[in-house]
N, C-alpha and C positions, 0 to 999 in steps of 0.2 A: 575489378569486379568483386574479388574476394574481400577487398578492403571495405567496399561499400556494403557488402552483405554483413560483414562483422560489425560495422557501425550501426546498421539497422537492427541487428540482433541485440546489441548492447542497449540501444535506446528503448527497444521493446522491453527488455528486462528491467530497466530503470522505471519505466511507466508501470509495469506490473508490480514492482516493489513499492512504488509510491502509492498505488491503489490498495495494496495489502496493508501498508502502514495506516492509511486513512481508515480502512475498515476496522483495524484493531483499536485505533484511538476512539472511534465512534462507539465500539462495543464497550470499551473501558469506561467511557463517559456515561453511557446508559447504565452500566452495572453500578457505577459509583452513585448515580442519582437514585437508583432503586435501593441501594444500601442506606443512603442518608434518609430516604423516606421511611424506611423501617425504623 
């Protein structure tokens, strides 16, 4: 039971990390586009 819970927790953390990285990349791209437009 504990092993399954740990695996679930790890997979959730990986998903959250992936989502966070995606948001940061999107923000960087938008910021880069606005800088080049100026």
